[in-house]
N, C-alpha and C positions, 0 to 999 in steps of 0.2 A: 457330378453331385447338381441339384434342382430345388434353387428359392424357389421359397414359394412364394407367391405378390406381396403379402408385406412385409413378409424379411427386404427382401429387392427393396421396395418402395422406403424403410425404412433405414434400408443404407446408405441409397441411395440418398436417400433428406438430410442422413445424420457428413453423410462427405461436402453436402451444398453449406451444412448450418454446421461445418468444422473450418471451410471455407469464409467463414461472415464473418462469424466472433475471431478471430484470429486474422483474420487483411486490417479488425476497426483496431484490438487487440498493440497491432504492430506498429496504426496509422499512430494513437496515441502514445507507443512507446518514444515513438523517434518527438512527437511536440512534447515531450515529457519539461519539463518548468522546473519539477521538481526537488530536480538537484536527486535524484535514483539513477536515474539511467544516461547522465553527463554530467560533469566532473563543472566544477568553474570554468577554466578551460576549456569547455566542449567539447572533450573525450570523450569518450564510448567510456560508462566504469565495467567495470563485472556485471551488474545488477545488468546491464542493457545485452552483453554478448550471453550471460546464460538465459535471457528469457529469446530475443534473440532464435539460441537454438532450439530456446523448449517452440518456439512458431516455425520455426520450419518445419522442427521434427511433425507439427502437426498439418503443416500443411500435407506432410509426402502421405501417410496415416491418413486423412481425411480424403484426401486423392485417391488415395488404393480401396480404400472401405467404396468412397463412393462409384470409380471405378465396379467395382465387386457387380454394385443393387445396378447399378446400371446395368451391366450384362445381363444380370437375371433378369429384368424387367422386357431388356428387347429381346431376350430369349421369351418370355409365357408369351410376348404381343405374334414371334413370327411362331411360338403352338399353335394362337391358337387358330391365324389368318390359315392354316396347314390344313387345320381336321379338327 
């Protein structure tokens, strides 16, 4: 399958954006002082584990989408150089 230049760049940008957003979210989750992420004893709550699972899933999906976009951009550049 061949991706267009715009689709390849969009997928690559989406992967990078996903990492940026979710890394920021995990940092904020880790530093949460509102009582949602950690209970009074400092132990993680269900809220913490669910949102950490969402973040890890988003990291994996963002990485997969970004890799597909990167491969598409690289293939288009290779094709342009060859002819």
